[in-house]
Jmol script that loads the backbone (N, CA, C; Angstrom):
load data "model"
ATOM      1  N   UNK A   1      98.486  39.585 152.772  1.00  0.00           N
ATOM      2  CA  UNK A   1      98.061  39.463 154.149  1.00  0.00           C
ATOM      3  C   UNK A   1      98.870  40.430 155.003  1.00  0.00           C
ATOM      4  N   UNK A   2      98.201  41.000 155.976  1.00  0.00           N
ATOM      5  CA  UNK A   2      98.840  41.902 156.922  1.00  0.00           C
ATOM      6  C   UNK A   2      98.566  41.379 158.327  1.00  0.00           C
ATOM      7  N   UNK A   3      99.625  41.301 159.150  1.00  0.00           N
ATOM      8  CA  UNK A   3      99.484  40.842 160.533  1.00  0.00           C
ATOM      9  C   UNK A   3     100.013  41.932 161.452  1.00  0.00           C
ATOM     10  N   UNK A   4      99.184  42.324 162.412  1.00  0.00           N
ATOM     11  CA  UNK A   4      99.550  43.378 163.347  1.00  0.00           C
ATOM     12  C   UNK A   4      99.391  42.841 164.767  1.00  0.00           C
ATOM     13  N   UNK A   5     100.435  43.047 165.582  1.00  0.00           N
ATOM     14  CA  UNK A   5     100.353  42.694 167.004  1.00  0.00           C
ATOM     15  C   UNK A   5     100.565  43.960 167.816  1.00  0.00           C
ATOM     16  N   UNK A   6      99.681  44.186 168.773  1.00  0.00           N
ATOM     17  CA  UNK A   6      99.774  45.349 169.656  1.00  0.00           C
ATOM     18  C   UNK A   6      99.745  44.853 171.100  1.00  0.00           C
ATOM     19  N   UNK A   7     100.711  45.316 171.888  1.00  0.00           N
ATOM     20  CA  UNK A   7     100.788  44.952 173.304  1.00  0.00           C
ATOM     21  C   UNK A   7     100.840  46.224 174.137  1.00  0.00           C
ATOM     22  N   UNK A   8     100.107  46.234 175.250  1.00  0.00           N
ATOM     23  CA  UNK A   8     100.085  47.381 176.159  1.00  0.00           C
ATOM     24  C   UNK A   8      99.679  46.905 177.539  1.00  0.00           C
ATOM     25  N   UNK A   9      99.921  47.742 178.530  1.00  0.00           N
ATOM     26  CA  UNK A   9      99.547  47.417 179.912  1.00  0.00           C
ATOM     27  C   UNK A   9      98.636  48.511 180.449  1.00  0.00           C
ATOM     28  N   UNK A  10      97.476  48.096 180.943  1.00  0.00           N
ATOM     29  CA  UNK A  10      96.535  49.035 181.553  1.00  0.00           C
ATOM     30  C   UNK A  10      96.867  49.185 183.032  1.00  0.00           C
ATOM     31  N   UNK A  11      96.258  50.144 183.671  1.00  0.00           N
ATOM     32  CA  UNK A  11      96.286  50.202 185.129  1.00  0.00           C
ATOM     33  C   UNK A  11      95.415  49.051 185.624  1.00  0.00           C
ATOM     34  N   UNK A  12      95.760  48.500 186.777  1.00  0.00           N
ATOM     35  CA  UNK A  12      95.040  47.338 187.311  1.00  0.00           C
ATOM     36  C   UNK A  12      93.534  47.606 187.423  1.00  0.00           C
ATOM     37  N   UNK A  13      93.182  48.810 187.841  1.00  0.00           N
ATOM     38  CA  UNK A  13      91.762  49.117 188.045  1.00  0.00           C
ATOM     39  C   UNK A  13      90.984  49.260 186.737  1.00  0.00           C
ATOM     40  N   UNK A  14      91.667  49.340 185.592  1.00  0.00           N
ATOM     41  CA  UNK A  14      90.990  49.470 184.304  1.00  0.00           C
ATOM     42  C   UNK A  14      90.923  48.138 183.549  1.00  0.00           C
ATOM     43  N   UNK A  15      91.630  47.128 184.001  1.00  0.00           N
ATOM     44  CA  UNK A  15      91.736  45.873 183.248  1.00  0.00           C
ATOM     45  C   UNK A  15      90.374  45.217 182.988  1.00  0.00           C
ATOM     46  N   UNK A  16      89.499  45.193 183.982  1.00  0.00           N
ATOM     47  CA  UNK A  16      88.180  44.573 183.779  1.00  0.00           C
ATOM     48  C   UNK A  16      87.357  45.343 182.751  1.00  0.00           C
ATOM     49  N   UNK A  17      87.391  46.666 182.830  1.00  0.00           N
ATOM     50  CA  UNK A  17      86.653  47.472 181.855  1.00  0.00           C
ATOM     51  C   UNK A  17      87.224  47.269 180.450  1.00  0.00           C
ATOM     52  N   UNK A  18      88.548  47.178 180.344  1.00  0.00           N
ATOM     53  CA  UNK A  18      89.171  46.952 179.049  1.00  0.00           C
ATOM     54  C   UNK A  18      88.722  45.615 178.454  1.00  0.00           C
ATOM     55  N   UNK A  19      88.646  44.597 179.300  1.00  0.00           N
ATOM     56  CA  UNK A  19      88.158  43.299 178.822  1.00  0.00           C
ATOM     57  C   UNK A  19      86.724  43.403 178.310  1.00  0.00           C
ATOM     58  N   UNK A  20      85.891  44.140 179.016  1.00  0.00           N
ATOM     59  CA  UNK A  20      84.510  44.320 178.577  1.00  0.00           C
ATOM     60  C   UNK A  20      84.457  45.050 177.235  1.00  0.00           C
ATOM     61  N   UNK A  21      85.305  46.065 177.075  1.00  0.00           N
ATOM     62  CA  UNK A  21      85.340  46.815 175.814  1.00  0.00           C
ATOM     63  C   UNK A  21      85.812  45.929 174.661  1.00  0.00           C
ATOM     64  N   UNK A  22      86.787  45.079 174.922  1.00  0.00           N
ATOM     65  CA  UNK A  22      87.280  44.148 173.898  1.00  0.00           C
ATOM     66  C   UNK A  22      86.169  43.185 173.495  1.00  0.00           C
ATOM     67  N   UNK A  23      85.424  42.680 174.467  1.00  0.00           N
ATOM     68  CA  UNK A  23      84.324  41.761 174.162  1.00  0.00           C
ATOM     69  C   UNK A  23      83.264  42.427 173.298  1.00  0.00           C
ATOM     70  N   UNK A  24      83.050  43.724 173.479  1.00  0.00           N
ATOM     71  CA  UNK A  24      82.110  44.463 172.637  1.00  0.00           C
ATOM     72  C   UNK A  24      82.610  44.521 171.198  1.00  0.00           C
ATOM     73  N   UNK A  25      83.912  44.760 171.031  1.00  0.00           N
ATOM     74  CA  UNK A  25      84.505  44.770 169.680  1.00  0.00           C
ATOM     75  C   UNK A  25      84.340  43.392 169.044  1.00  0.00           C
ATOM     76  N   UNK A  26      84.645  42.346 169.794  1.00  0.00           N
ATOM     77  CA  UNK A  26      84.556  40.995 169.252  1.00  0.00           C
ATOM     78  C   UNK A  26      83.127  40.651 168.847  1.00  0.00           C
ATOM     79  N   UNK A  27      82.154  41.085 169.628  1.00  0.00           N
ATOM     80  CA  UNK A  27      80.751  40.833 169.290  1.00  0.00           C
ATOM     81  C   UNK A  27      80.387  41.527 167.977  1.00  0.00           C
ATOM     82  N   UNK A  28      80.859  42.763 167.803  1.00  0.00           N
ATOM     83  CA  UNK A  28      80.566  43.468 166.554  1.00  0.00           C
ATOM     84  C   UNK A  28      81.260  42.784 165.376  1.00  0.00           C
ATOM     85  N   UNK A  29      82.488  42.343 165.573  1.00  0.00           N
ATOM     86  CA  UNK A  29      83.189  41.620 164.504  1.00  0.00           C
ATOM     87  C   UNK A  29      82.450  40.338 164.127  1.00  0.00           C
ATOM     88  N   UNK A  30      81.976  39.599 165.109  1.00  0.00           N
ATOM     89  CA  UNK A  30      81.217  38.381 164.808  1.00  0.00           C
ATOM     90  C   UNK A  30      79.934  38.717 164.053  1.00  0.00           C
ATOM     91  N   UNK A  31      79.310  39.836 164.411  1.00  0.00           N
ATOM     92  CA  UNK A  31      78.043  40.186 163.753  1.00  0.00           C
ATOM     93  C   UNK A  31      78.239  40.568 162.291  1.00  0.00           C
ATOM     94  N   UNK A  32      79.361  41.197 161.962  1.00  0.00           N
ATOM     95  CA  UNK A  32      79.584  41.561 160.554  1.00  0.00           C
ATOM     96  C   UNK A  32      80.181  40.397 159.767  1.00  0.00           C
ATOM     97  N   UNK A  33      80.811  39.442 160.473  1.00  0.00           N
ATOM     98  CA  UNK A  33      81.301  38.206 159.872  1.00  0.00           C
ATOM     99  C   UNK A  33      82.146  38.448 158.617  1.00  0.00           C
ATOM    100  N   UNK A  34      83.107  39.337 158.718  1.00  0.00           N
ATOM    101  CA  UNK A  34      84.000  39.615 157.594  1.00  0.00           C
ATOM    102  C   UNK A  34      85.039  38.496 157.504  1.00  0.00           C
ATOM    103  N   UNK A  35      85.055  37.741 156.404  1.00  0.00           N
ATOM    104  CA  UNK A  35      85.985  36.615 156.295  1.00  0.00           C
ATOM    105  C   UNK A  35      87.450  37.032 156.160  1.00  0.00           C
ATOM    106  N   UNK A  36      87.711  38.310 155.944  1.00  0.00           N
ATOM    107  CA  UNK A  36      89.077  38.796 155.783  1.00  0.00           C
ATOM    108  C   UNK A  36      89.714  39.312 157.059  1.00  0.00           C
ATOM    109  N   UNK A  37      89.034  39.105 158.196  1.00  0.00           N
ATOM    110  CA  UNK A  37      89.561  39.567 159.486  1.00  0.00           C
ATOM    111  C   UNK A  37      89.588  38.398 160.459  1.00  0.00           C
ATOM    112  N   UNK A  38      90.752  38.162 161.039  1.00  0.00           N
ATOM    113  CA  UNK A  38      90.908  37.191 162.128  1.00  0.00           C
ATOM    114  C   UNK A  38      91.593  37.969 163.247  1.00  0.00           C
ATOM    115  N   UNK A  39      90.837  38.269 164.298  1.00  0.00           N
ATOM    116  CA  UNK A  39      91.306  39.173 165.355  1.00  0.00           C
ATOM    117  C   UNK A  39      91.142  38.499 166.702  1.00  0.00           C
ATOM    118  N   UNK A  40      92.175  38.564 167.526  1.00  0.00           N
ATOM    119  CA  UNK A  40      92.068  38.004 168.863  1.00  0.00           C
ATOM    120  C   UNK A  40      92.809  38.882 169.857  1.00  0.00           C
ATOM    121  N   UNK A  41      92.445  38.715 171.117  1.00  0.00           N
ATOM    122  CA  UNK A  41      93.082  39.462 172.194  1.00  0.00           C
ATOM    123  C   UNK A  41      93.307  38.512 173.358  1.00  0.00           C
ATOM    124  N   UNK A  42      94.480  38.620 173.968  1.00  0.00           N
ATOM    125  CA  UNK A  42      94.839  37.768 175.101  1.00  0.00           C
ATOM    126  C   UNK A  42      95.298  38.638 176.265  1.00  0.00           C
ATOM    127  N   UNK A  43      95.083  38.120 177.462  1.00  0.00           N
ATOM    128  CA  UNK A  43      95.484  38.793 178.697  1.00  0.00           C
ATOM    129  C   UNK A  43      96.668  38.053 179.296  1.00  0.00           C
ATOM    130  N   UNK A  44      97.699  38.804 179.667  1.00  0.00           N
ATOM    131  CA  UNK A  44      98.891  38.209 180.257  1.00  0.00           C
ATOM    132  C   UNK A  44      98.672  37.786 181.698  1.00  0.00           C
ATOM    133  N   UNK A  45      99.624  37.053 182.260  1.00  0.00           N
ATOM    134  CA  UNK A  45      99.480  36.529 183.616  1.00  0.00           C
ATOM    135  C   UNK A  45      99.416  37.599 184.702  1.00  0.00           C
ATOM    136  N   UNK A  46      99.855  38.821 184.389  1.00  0.00           N
ATOM    137  CA  UNK A  46      99.766  39.891 185.382  1.00  0.00           C
ATOM    138  C   UNK A  46      98.365  40.461 185.510  1.00  0.00           C
ATOM    139  N   UNK A  47      97.454  40.056 184.613  1.00  0.00           N
ATOM    140  CA  UNK A  47      96.065  40.503 184.662  1.00  0.00           C
ATOM    141  C   UNK A  47      95.823  41.895 184.119  1.00  0.00           C
ATOM    142  N   UNK A  48      96.850  42.506 183.518  1.00  0.00           N
ATOM    143  CA  UNK A  48      96.657  43.858 182.999  1.00  0.00           C
ATOM    144  C   UNK A  48      97.433  44.147 181.707  1.00  0.00           C
ATOM    145  N   UNK A  49      98.199  43.166 181.221  1.00  0.00           N
ATOM    146  CA  UNK A  49      98.904  43.332 179.949  1.00  0.00           C
ATOM    147  C   UNK A  49      98.136  42.576 178.866  1.00  0.00           C
ATOM    148  N   UNK A  50      97.771  43.310 177.833  1.00  0.00           N
ATOM    149  CA  UNK A  50      96.947  42.785 176.752  1.00  0.00           C
ATOM    150  C   UNK A  50      97.773  42.689 175.474  1.00  0.00           C
ATOM    151  N   UNK A  51      97.540  41.620 174.732  1.00  0.00           N
ATOM    152  CA  UNK A  51      98.145  41.463 173.411  1.00  0.00           C
ATOM    153  C   UNK A  51      97.021  41.210 172.419  1.00  0.00           C
ATOM    154  N   UNK A  52      96.959  42.036 171.395  1.00  0.00           N
ATOM    155  CA  UNK A  52      95.975  41.901 170.322  1.00  0.00           C
ATOM    156  C   UNK A  52      96.736  41.480 169.072  1.00  0.00           C
ATOM    157  N   UNK A  53      96.211  40.488 168.374  1.00  0.00           N
ATOM    158  CA  UNK A  53      96.806  40.063 167.113  1.00  0.00           C
ATOM    159  C   UNK A  53      95.709  40.065 166.060  1.00  0.00           C
ATOM    160  N   UNK A  54      95.967  40.772 164.982  1.00  0.00           N
ATOM    161  CA  UNK A  54      94.994  40.880 163.902  1.00  0.00           C
ATOM    162  C   UNK A  54      95.619  40.393 162.601  1.00  0.00           C
ATOM    163  N   UNK A  55      94.914  39.494 161.944  1.00  0.00           N
ATOM    164  CA  UNK A  55      95.292  39.005 160.623  1.00  0.00           C
ATOM    165  C   UNK A  55      94.277  39.587 159.641  1.00  0.00           C
ATOM    166  N   UNK A  56      94.768  40.322 158.676  1.00  0.00           N
ATOM    167  CA  UNK A  56      93.909  40.925 157.658  1.00  0.00           C
ATOM    168  C   UNK A  56      94.258  40.343 156.303  1.00  0.00           C
ATOM    169  N   UNK A  57      93.238  40.013 155.529  1.00  0.00           N
ATOM    170  CA  UNK A  57      93.474  39.510 154.182  1.00  0.00           C
ATOM    171  C   UNK A  57      94.063  40.608 153.301  1.00  0.00           C
ATOM    172  N   UNK A  58      93.624  41.857 153.536  1.00  0.00           N
ATOM    173  CA  UNK A  58      94.128  42.989 152.750  1.00  0.00           C
ATOM    174  C   UNK A  58      93.892  44.288 153.527  1.00  0.00           C
ATOM    175  N   UNK A  59      94.359  45.393 152.954  1.00  0.00           N
ATOM    176  CA  UNK A  59      94.247  46.693 153.625  1.00  0.00           C
ATOM    177  C   UNK A  59      92.792  47.120 153.830  1.00  0.00           C
ATOM    178  N   UNK A  60      91.926  46.749 152.917  1.00  0.00           N
ATOM    179  CA  UNK A  60      90.513  47.119 153.057  1.00  0.00           C
ATOM    180  C   UNK A  60      89.890  46.448 154.280  1.00  0.00           C
ATOM    181  N   UNK A  61      90.283  45.213 154.559  1.00  0.00           N
ATOM    182  CA  UNK A  61      89.767  44.526 155.749  1.00  0.00           C
ATOM    183  C   UNK A  61      90.245  45.211 157.024  1.00  0.00           C
ATOM    184  N   UNK A  62      91.480  45.695 157.017  1.00  0.00           N
ATOM    185  CA  UNK A  62      91.979  46.437 158.177  1.00  0.00           C
ATOM    186  C   UNK A  62      91.147  47.701 158.397  1.00  0.00           C
ATOM    187  N   UNK A  63      90.795  48.365 157.322  1.00  0.00           N
ATOM    188  CA  UNK A  63      89.973  49.583 157.420  1.00  0.00           C
ATOM    189  C   UNK A  63      88.601  49.277 158.011  1.00  0.00           C
ATOM    190  N   UNK A  64      88.076  48.090 157.722  1.00  0.00           N
ATOM    191  CA  UNK A  64      86.782  47.694 158.300  1.00  0.00           C
ATOM    192  C   UNK A  64      86.888  47.674 159.827  1.00  0.00           C
ATOM    193  N   UNK A  65      87.919  47.010 160.350  1.00  0.00           N
ATOM    194  CA  UNK A  65      88.101  46.968 161.808  1.00  0.00           C
ATOM    195  C   UNK A  65      88.260  48.370 162.375  1.00  0.00           C
ATOM    196  N   UNK A  66      89.138  49.146 161.784  1.00  0.00           N
ATOM    197  CA  UNK A  66      89.417  50.488 162.309  1.00  0.00           C
ATOM    198  C   UNK A  66      88.198  51.402 162.257  1.00  0.00           C
ATOM    199  N   UNK A  67      87.247  51.103 161.384  1.00  0.00           N
ATOM    200  CA  UNK A  67      86.051  51.929 161.245  1.00  0.00           C
ATOM    201  C   UNK A  67      84.879  51.500 162.107  1.00  0.00           C
ATOM    202  N   UNK A  68      84.989  50.371 162.782  1.00  0.00           N
ATOM    203  CA  UNK A  68      83.882  49.902 163.616  1.00  0.00           C
ATOM    204  C   UNK A  68      83.636  50.857 164.785  1.00  0.00           C
ATOM    205  N   UNK A  69      82.375  51.217 165.042  1.00  0.00           N
ATOM    206  CA  UNK A  69      82.080  52.089 166.185  1.00  0.00           C
ATOM    207  C   UNK A  69      82.610  51.524 167.509  1.00  0.00           C
ATOM    208  N   UNK A  70      82.497  50.219 167.709  1.00  0.00           N
ATOM    209  CA  UNK A  70      82.968  49.623 168.955  1.00  0.00           C
ATOM    210  C   UNK A  70      84.489  49.701 169.071  1.00  0.00           C
ATOM    211  N   UNK A  71      85.196  49.573 167.944  1.00  0.00           N
ATOM    212  CA  UNK A  71      86.653  49.652 167.982  1.00  0.00           C
ATOM    213  C   UNK A  71      87.112  51.087 168.245  1.00  0.00           C
ATOM    214  N   UNK A  72      86.433  52.046 167.635  1.00  0.00           N
ATOM    215  CA  UNK A  72      86.768  53.453 167.894  1.00  0.00           C
ATOM    216  C   UNK A  72      86.545  53.794 169.367  1.00  0.00           C
ATOM    217  N   UNK A  73      85.428  53.338 169.935  1.00  0.00           N
ATOM    218  CA  UNK A  73      85.137  53.599 171.358  1.00  0.00           C
ATOM    219  C   UNK A  73      86.165  52.908 172.241  1.00  0.00           C
ATOM    220  N   UNK A  74      86.527  51.657 171.911  1.00  0.00           N
ATOM    221  CA  UNK A  74      87.549  50.921 172.657  1.00  0.00           C
ATOM    222  C   UNK A  74      88.851  51.712 172.691  1.00  0.00           C
ATOM    223  N   UNK A  75      89.305  52.203 171.537  1.00  0.00           N
ATOM    224  CA  UNK A  75      90.561  52.945 171.475  1.00  0.00           C
ATOM    225  C   UNK A  75      90.486  54.243 172.269  1.00  0.00           C
ATOM    226  N   UNK A  76      89.384  54.957 172.142  1.00  0.00           N
ATOM    227  CA  UNK A  76      89.224  56.234 172.849  1.00  0.00           C
ATOM    228  C   UNK A  76      89.239  56.030 174.362  1.00  0.00           C
ATOM    229  N   UNK A  77      88.500  55.044 174.830  1.00  0.00           N
ATOM    230  CA  UNK A  77      88.456  54.773 176.267  1.00  0.00           C
ATOM    231  C   UNK A  77      89.806  54.289 176.781  1.00  0.00           C
ATOM    232  N   UNK A  78      90.498  53.497 175.994  1.00  0.00           N
ATOM    233  CA  UNK A  78      91.818  53.004 176.395  1.00  0.00           C
ATOM    234  C   UNK A  78      92.794  54.162 176.553  1.00  0.00           C
ATOM    235  N   UNK A  79      92.808  55.064 175.574  1.00  0.00           N
ATOM    236  CA  UNK A  79      93.706  56.234 175.659  1.00  0.00           C
ATOM    237  C   UNK A  79      93.388  57.089 176.885  1.00  0.00           C
ATOM    238  N   UNK A  80      92.119  57.237 177.194  1.00  0.00           N
ATOM    239  CA  UNK A  80      91.703  58.082 178.316  1.00  0.00           C
ATOM    240  C   UNK A  80      91.968  57.425 179.678  1.00  0.00           C
ATOM    241  N   UNK A  81      92.221  56.121 179.697  1.00  0.00           N
ATOM    242  CA  UNK A  81      92.349  55.402 180.965  1.00  0.00           C
ATOM    243  C   UNK A  81      93.676  55.628 181.678  1.00  0.00           C
ATOM    244  N   UNK A  82      94.685  56.126 180.976  1.00  0.00           N
ATOM    245  CA  UNK A  82      95.992  56.311 181.584  1.00  0.00           C
ATOM    246  C   UNK A  82      96.737  54.991 181.698  1.00  0.00           C
ATOM    247  N   UNK A  83      97.389  54.598 180.641  1.00  0.00           N
ATOM    248  CA  UNK A  83      98.059  53.296 180.576  1.00  0.00           C
ATOM    249  C   UNK A  83      99.350  53.264 181.381  1.00  0.00           C
ATOM    250  N   UNK A  84      99.711  52.095 181.880  1.00  0.00           N
ATOM    251  CA  UNK A  84     101.018  51.898 182.518  1.00  0.00           C
ATOM    252  C   UNK A  84     102.112  51.764 181.466  1.00  0.00           C
ATOM    253  N   UNK A  85     101.808  51.089 180.373  1.00  0.00           N
ATOM    254  CA  UNK A  85     102.762  50.942 179.263  1.00  0.00           C
ATOM    255  C   UNK A  85     102.017  51.213 177.967  1.00  0.00           C
ATOM    256  N   UNK A  86     102.533  52.140 177.198  1.00  0.00           N
ATOM    257  CA  UNK A  86     101.902  52.550 175.945  1.00  0.00           C
ATOM    258  C   UNK A  86     101.872  51.395 174.950  1.00  0.00           C
ATOM    259  N   UNK A  87     100.912  51.418 174.020  1.00  0.00           N
ATOM    260  CA  UNK A  87     100.834  50.370 173.011  1.00  0.00           C
ATOM    261  C   UNK A  87     102.103  50.297 172.150  1.00  0.00           C
ATOM    262  N   UNK A  88     102.562  49.079 171.957  1.00  0.00           N
ATOM    263  CA  UNK A  88     103.688  48.796 171.074  1.00  0.00           C
ATOM    264  C   UNK A  88     103.129  47.992 169.913  1.00  0.00           C
ATOM    265  N   UNK A  89     103.239  48.550 168.711  1.00  0.00           N
ATOM    266  CA  UNK A  89     102.707  47.882 167.522  1.00  0.00           C
ATOM    267  C   UNK A  89     103.841  47.254 166.726  1.00  0.00           C
ATOM    268  N   UNK A  90     103.605  46.020 166.280  1.00  0.00           N
ATOM    269  CA  UNK A  90     104.575  45.319 165.450  1.00  0.00           C
ATOM    270  C   UNK A  90     103.854  44.732 164.239  1.00  0.00           C
ATOM    271  N   UNK A  91     104.506  44.809 163.088  1.00  0.00           N
ATOM    272  CA  UNK A  91     104.005  44.148 161.888  1.00  0.00           C
ATOM    273  C   UNK A  91     104.749  42.821 161.773  1.00  0.00           C
ATOM    274  N   UNK A  92     103.996  41.737 161.650  1.00  0.00           N
ATOM    275  CA  UNK A  92     104.570  40.400 161.637  1.00  0.00           C
ATOM    276  C   UNK A  92     104.430  39.771 160.253  1.00  0.00           C
ATOM    277  N   UNK A  93     105.232  38.746 160.008  1.00  0.00           N
ATOM    278  CA  UNK A  93     105.160  37.975 158.772  1.00  0.00           C
ATOM    279  C   UNK A  93     104.826  36.533 159.123  1.00  0.00           C
ATOM    280  N   UNK A  94     103.802  35.993 158.489  1.00  0.00           N
ATOM    281  CA  UNK A  94     103.381  34.626 158.744  1.00  0.00           C
ATOM    282  C   UNK A  94     104.397  33.643 158.162  1.00  0.00           C
ATOM    283  N   UNK A  95     104.830  32.721 158.996  1.00  0.00           N
ATOM    284  CA  UNK A  95     105.747  31.671 158.565  1.00  0.00           C
ATOM    285  C   UNK A  95     104.963  30.395 158.249  1.00  0.00           C
ATOM    286  N   UNK A  96     103.965  30.102 159.056  1.00  0.00           N
ATOM    287  CA  UNK A  96     103.139  28.919 158.839  1.00  0.00           C
ATOM    288  C   UNK A  96     101.908  28.976 159.712  1.00  0.00           C
ATOM    289  N   UNK A  97     100.897  28.181 159.360  1.00  0.00           N
ATOM    290  CA  UNK A  97      99.653  28.163 160.112  1.00  0.00           C
ATOM    291  C   UNK A  97      99.045  26.763 160.030  1.00  0.00           C
ATOM    292  N   UNK A  98      98.380  26.357 161.108  1.00  0.00           N
ATOM    293  CA  UNK A  98      97.724  25.051 161.114  1.00  0.00           C
ATOM    294  C   UNK A  98      96.425  25.050 160.309  1.00  0.00           C
ATOM    295  N   UNK A  99      95.948  26.256 159.963  1.00  0.00           N
ATOM    296  CA  UNK A  99      94.720  26.395 159.169  1.00  0.00           C
ATOM    297  C   UNK A  99      94.940  27.466 158.117  1.00  0.00           C
ATOM    298  N   UNK A 100      94.172  27.356 157.031  1.00  0.00           N
ATOM    299  CA  UNK A 100      94.189  28.418 156.022  1.00  0.00           C
ATOM    300  C   UNK A 100      93.473  29.624 156.612  1.00  0.00           C
ATOM    301  N   UNK A 101      94.158  30.756 156.611  1.00  0.00           N
ATOM    302  CA  UNK A 101      93.565  31.973 157.172  1.00  0.00           C
ATOM    303  C   UNK A 101      92.447  32.497 156.273  1.00  0.00           C
ATOM    304  N   UNK A 102      92.765  32.633 155.009  1.00  0.00           N
ATOM    305  CA  UNK A 102      91.809  33.218 154.066  1.00  0.00           C
ATOM    306  C   UNK A 102      91.784  32.368 152.811  1.00  0.00           C
ATOM    307  N   UNK A 103      90.627  31.922 152.461  1.00  0.00           N
ATOM    308  CA  UNK A 103      90.490  31.095 151.245  1.00  0.00           C
ATOM    309  C   UNK A 103      90.140  31.945 150.058  1.00  0.00           C
TER     310      UNK A 103
END
end "model"
wireframe off; spacefill off
backbone 0.3
color backbone group
Protein backbone atom coordinates (compact mmCIF):
# COMPACT_ATOMS: atom_id res chain seq x y z
CA UNK A 1 0.00 0.00 0.00
CA UNK A 2 1.13 3.52 -0.78
CA UNK A 3 -0.29 6.61 0.96
CA UNK A 4 0.38 10.09 -0.37
CA UNK A 5 -0.70 13.38 1.22
CA UNK A 6 -0.36 16.66 -0.67
CA UNK A 7 -1.12 20.06 0.86
CA UNK A 8 -1.07 23.44 -0.92
CA UNK A 9 -2.70 26.86 -0.75
CA UNK A 10 -4.39 28.49 -3.73
CA UNK A 11 -5.04 32.17 -4.19
CA UNK A 12 -8.44 33.05 -2.70
CA UNK A 13 -9.91 33.86 -6.11
CA UNK A 14 -8.98 30.39 -7.45
CA UNK A 15 -10.32 28.30 -4.54
CA UNK A 16 -13.82 27.83 -6.00
CA UNK A 17 -12.47 26.80 -9.39
CA UNK A 18 -10.06 24.38 -7.71
CA UNK A 19 -12.96 22.79 -5.85
CA UNK A 20 -14.83 22.37 -9.13
CA UNK A 21 -11.77 20.77 -10.74
CA UNK A 22 -11.40 18.37 -7.80
CA UNK A 23 -15.06 17.38 -8.10
CA UNK A 24 -14.45 16.55 -11.77
CA UNK A 25 -11.56 14.26 -10.78
CA UNK A 26 -13.72 12.59 -8.14
CA UNK A 27 -16.53 12.01 -10.64
CA UNK A 28 -14.11 10.33 -13.04
CA UNK A 29 -12.70 8.19 -10.23
CA UNK A 30 -16.21 7.08 -9.25
CA UNK A 31 -16.99 6.25 -12.88
CA UNK A 32 -13.97 3.97 -13.27
CA UNK A 33 -14.60 2.45 -9.81
CA UNK A 34 -11.04 1.20 -9.29
CA UNK A 35 -11.05 -0.73 -5.99
CA UNK A 36 -7.34 -0.02 -5.48
CA UNK A 37 -7.76 3.76 -5.14
CA UNK A 38 -9.17 5.60 -2.13
CA UNK A 39 -8.75 9.33 -2.77
CA UNK A 40 -10.11 12.31 -0.90
CA UNK A 41 -9.61 16.05 -0.73
CA UNK A 42 -10.39 18.43 2.12
CA UNK A 43 -10.51 22.22 2.37
CA UNK A 44 -8.98 23.97 5.37
CA UNK A 45 -10.73 26.61 7.47
CA UNK A 46 -9.04 29.43 5.55
CA UNK A 47 -11.05 28.43 2.46
CA UNK A 48 -7.99 28.10 0.24
CA UNK A 49 -5.69 25.42 1.70
CA UNK A 50 -6.35 21.97 0.26
CA UNK A 51 -5.19 18.59 1.53
CA UNK A 52 -5.42 15.56 -0.74
CA UNK A 53 -4.88 12.07 0.65
CA UNK A 54 -4.58 9.10 -1.66
CA UNK A 55 -4.43 5.46 -0.62
CA UNK A 56 -3.22 3.15 -3.37
CA UNK A 57 -3.24 -0.62 -3.19
CA UNK A 58 -0.14 -0.68 -5.42
CA UNK A 59 1.95 1.40 -7.83
CA UNK A 60 -0.25 0.47 -10.79
CA UNK A 61 -3.29 1.99 -9.07
CA UNK A 62 -1.35 5.22 -8.53
CA UNK A 63 -0.57 5.29 -12.26
CA UNK A 64 -4.30 5.00 -12.99
CA UNK A 65 -5.00 8.21 -11.04
CA UNK A 66 -2.05 10.06 -12.55
CA UNK A 67 -3.19 9.06 -16.05
CA UNK A 68 -6.78 10.26 -15.76
CA UNK A 69 -7.57 13.13 -18.16
CA UNK A 70 -9.40 15.00 -15.39
CA UNK A 71 -6.44 14.64 -13.01
CA UNK A 72 -3.98 15.86 -15.64
CA UNK A 73 -6.21 18.90 -16.35
CA UNK A 74 -6.60 19.55 -12.60
CA UNK A 75 -2.81 19.57 -12.13
CA UNK A 76 -2.18 21.77 -15.18
CA UNK A 77 -4.78 24.34 -14.16
CA UNK A 78 -3.54 24.35 -10.57
CA UNK A 79 0.05 25.04 -11.66
CA UNK A 80 -1.12 27.84 -13.96
CA UNK A 81 -3.21 29.49 -11.22
CA UNK A 82 -0.28 30.90 -9.26
CA UNK A 83 -0.34 29.25 -5.85
CA UNK A 84 0.24 31.01 -2.52
CA UNK A 85 1.98 27.92 -1.13
CA UNK A 86 3.49 25.25 -3.36
CA UNK A 87 2.37 21.63 -2.99
CA UNK A 88 4.07 19.71 -0.20
CA UNK A 89 4.00 15.96 -0.76
CA UNK A 90 4.44 13.44 2.03
CA UNK A 91 4.51 9.65 1.94
CA UNK A 92 2.68 8.23 4.95
CA UNK A 93 2.56 4.83 6.64
CA UNK A 94 -0.77 3.41 7.78
CA UNK A 95 -0.86 2.59 11.48
CA UNK A 96 -4.50 1.53 11.67
CA UNK A 97 -7.87 1.95 10.00
CA UNK A 98 -11.51 1.55 11.02
CA UNK A 99 -12.15 -0.24 7.71
CA UNK A 100 -10.22 -2.56 5.44
CA UNK A 101 -8.84 -0.38 2.66
CA UNK A 102 -8.27 -3.10 0.10
CA UNK A 103 -9.57 -6.64 0.27
